[in-house]
N, C-alpha and C positions, 0 to 999 in steps of 0.2 A: 399698285394693280392699276394696268391700264386699260381702258375700255374705249370700243366703237360702237357705239348705240345704231350706227346706219350704214348698212351695206346695203345697196337697194337694190331690190330685186327688180327684174325686166317688168315694162308697164303694162304685158299681158296679164301679170299676177294680179294686178289691181281689179281685172275684172270678175264677176261672179262666176265661179267656174274656170276662169281662165288656166289655159293650157302655158305653160312655160316649155321651151324647146331644149332639147338634151344639149345643142350647143350653149343656150344661155346658162344651164345650169352649171355647165364647166365653166364658163365666165365667173358664177358666184362661186363655185369651188374654189377656184385658183385665188380669188379675193380672202376668202376666208383663210386657204393656208398662206398667203403673202402675209395678212395679219398677226397669226401667229408666230412667223419668223421676226417680225419686227417687234417683236415685245406684248401684244396684247394679249390677255390673259380671257378678256369677256366681248364678244360682239354680237350685233343684233342685226337680224337680217328684216328689212324694213320694206312692207307690204304697201303701197299708196294708194288710195283709193280716191275717187271724187263722186261718189255716189252714197246711197244709202247702204249700212253694212247689213249684209245677210249671212245665214250660215253658209252659203255657198262660196264665200269668199276663203273659208277655210280648207275647203278641198286641195287648193295648190300645195300646201303643207307636205301634205300624203307624197308628192312627187319628187320631194327633195332629196338628192342622192348622198349617199355615202360619201362623207369626206372625211380624209387622214386627220386623224387625232382631234376630231370633234366631238364633243359631248351635248347633244341635243336638248332641249327644255320640254320636248315634247315627244310624241310617239309617231315614228313615220308610217306603221301601219295604221294607225286610226286618226292621228291629227288631233288628238285630244293632250292636254297638257300632262306631262309625266310627273311622278313624286318627286318630291323635295322642291327647291325653289330656284331662283337666279343666283343665289348666294350658296349653295351646296358646292362643298369642295370639289376640285376638278384634280386629279391625277398631274404630276408633274408633266408638262410637254404637251398637255392635252389644253384645249382652247373650247369654252362654253359657249354655245350657240343659244340665243334667244330670238324669241319672235316679237317685232315692234310692227305697230299699225298707225301709219299716218293717214289721218283722213283731211283732205282738202275741201274745206269750208267756204262757198261763195253765198250761200243762204241759211238763216235761222234754221227753216226745215230740214238741213242735213244734221243738225244738233242733236237729233233725239236719239242716235247711238253712243253719245258722249257723255250721257247722264248715268248715273248708277243702276238704276231702273229702266233705263232706254233699252239695253240689249244683250244677252246673257253673252253673246257672241264675243263682245268685248271683253270680258273677264278671260277669255283664252288666250289672249295675246299678255307677253311679259311686261309691256310698256306699251302706252299709247300715247301718241302727239297728234297735235292738231295745227292746220294751217291757215290760219284766218288770211282772207284775201283783201278785208276792208277794215278801215279803223275802229270801225263799230264791233265788227267781229272781233277784232282782239282786245278790245277791250271787255266784251263777253268772256273771251277765252281765260284773260287774266283776272277777271273779277271770282273766278271760280264756280261760276254759273254750269259749267260742264265738268261735274265732278268727276268723270271718269279720265280725264287728262293729266297727265304726268309733265310732257314736254310741250313747249310752245315753238314752233318750226316755220321760220319765216324762207320767202323765194330770195336768197344769198344772191343769186345773179341776175334777178330783174329789178325795174322797178317799183317801187310799192306805191306811190301816190299818196303816201301819208307819212309822218313822223313817230317815231318810237318816242313816248314820252315819258318823261320822270315818273309822274303818276303811274304809269303803265307797268312800269320797270320794279316800281314799288310793290303794286300789286301783285305782280308775278314772285316776288320774292316772299312777300307775307303770306300767300297761298302754298308755300313748299314749291313751287314749279320751278323747271327748267328752261331758259331759254337758249336755244341750238343756233351754233354756228358750224356749218358746213363747208369745209374748205373747197369740195369739188368743182365748184364754179373757178375759182380762182387758177384752175388748171387748163380752162377751156380754151381762153383767146385772149387779147390784150382789151378788148374794149368790155367782155364779162367781168377780167381781173380788175378793171377800173372800179367797175360798178360792185363788185364784192368789197373791194376794200371799203367804198362808200360805206355801204350797208352794215358791214361787220365793225368798223369804226363807230358809226353812230349807237349801235348796240353796248359796245365796250364804255362809250361815254356815259350812257344814261343810267348801265349798271354799276358802273365804277368796277366793271371785271367781277363780280360777284354774281351766282346763280346761273352762271354760264357754264354751258357742255361745250366742248371740240366734238364734233363726229366729221366723218369724211365724207357720205355721202357716195361712196365709191360704187362706180358701175362694172370697173374691173380692176385687176390686179395693180395694173398700173397707176391708179389713182391714189393710192395707198401711201402714207408717209409715215415716219417713224415718230413715236412721242416727241422724242427731243426736236425732229425737224418743227413740228407742230408747235413746241414749246418757242422756238426762234421766230416762228412766223409771228405769233402774238405781240412780239416785240415792235413790228412793223405798225401795230394798233395800238402799240403804247401800254399793252398788259404786260406787266410784269411776269418774269419766270415762275414765280410762286403760285399766281393765282391763274397762269398759263396750265402748269402741270396740275392744277386743283382740278382745272375743268375737264381734265383727261381721266382723273382718277376718284377722288373723293367726290366730285360735282357728279358725275355720271352714276355714282355709287349712292347718293343722296335720291337721284331721279328713281332709280330701281328700287328704295327703300320706300318712295312714295308710291310707287305701284303694287308692292308688297301688302303695304297698311290699306290699301284702296280694296283689294281684293281677298285678301285672307284675314282683316281683322274687323272688328265691329267699333266703328268710328274711332280707329286708330289706336284703342287702348287694350280690347280685348281680343286676343286669338285662339280660334277654334282649332284643335287639334285631336283627329281620332286617334283613339287608341283603346286596345282590348286586352283582356285579362288572360292571364296565363290559364291553361287548361287545370280544371280541378278547383278552379276560386272563384266559378261564375256562381252566383246564386249563394255563395256562402256568407253565412251569417243572416240570410233571409228569416223574417220572424222574430228577430231578436231584438231588443232593444238597444238602443245606444248608449254607453257608460256614460254617465254625468259628469259632466265638465269639472274640471279640477279647480279649485279657487287659488287664484294668483296669489303668490307672497308679496305682500308688500315690505 
């Protein structure tokens, strides 16, 4: 199963109560349909914000149009998460559409919403990413200080002003986080492509290909490439085909598992599931003493 956990929403979606035009939604719909045609089974629509996360940021999800063969992980009427999970089965020929949040952090004051107790709004997203803008903030993200984060995303088309160290990559792997490589900047122009190759190669070098996920970062259908094209692109970065395909499949699924255990389990051990007794069984046996346990035979 192939995943693309980054189909970008328009910039206006990153504002609290922001409104997305029908033209922009049509671009998003075409990208999702293109992803399904290319063989992806799960995609995530990425809402990027650079301010403090507030409940008003969820309003944009109510205006998502009906997309052919798409199964949403949230209610389009209320904007709240629907039943099931990112791993619920999808009928053949359909594509599951998830919600992703990416927070651009340039100051530690913005990190409050990235902790488990910092914002209930964060739990409404299927997967959460952070884009640190400095070396110090990258170290904080990789150390697990922000426990609501599942993916570390970097600006692949720009200059970072620092190097990703082996120690940082080791911390990311130890915390079960994923490092994202988005290939959309490689399609912009020759200068941006050259910077993208340099950035992506440095990530592959320090991680040795482990803990990576490939995403498109697509803003339109033209930006998407097939999983096999991306696997071939990995060879340019000296990433072998097995690890490249893993970054499109099991690596992305691992990021979703991390998100699920963060929001639906207690310390990644106990999962709470609401159940109800069949009619007529509620209250049955009240007031009766429980039978004594039988002694085990040795």
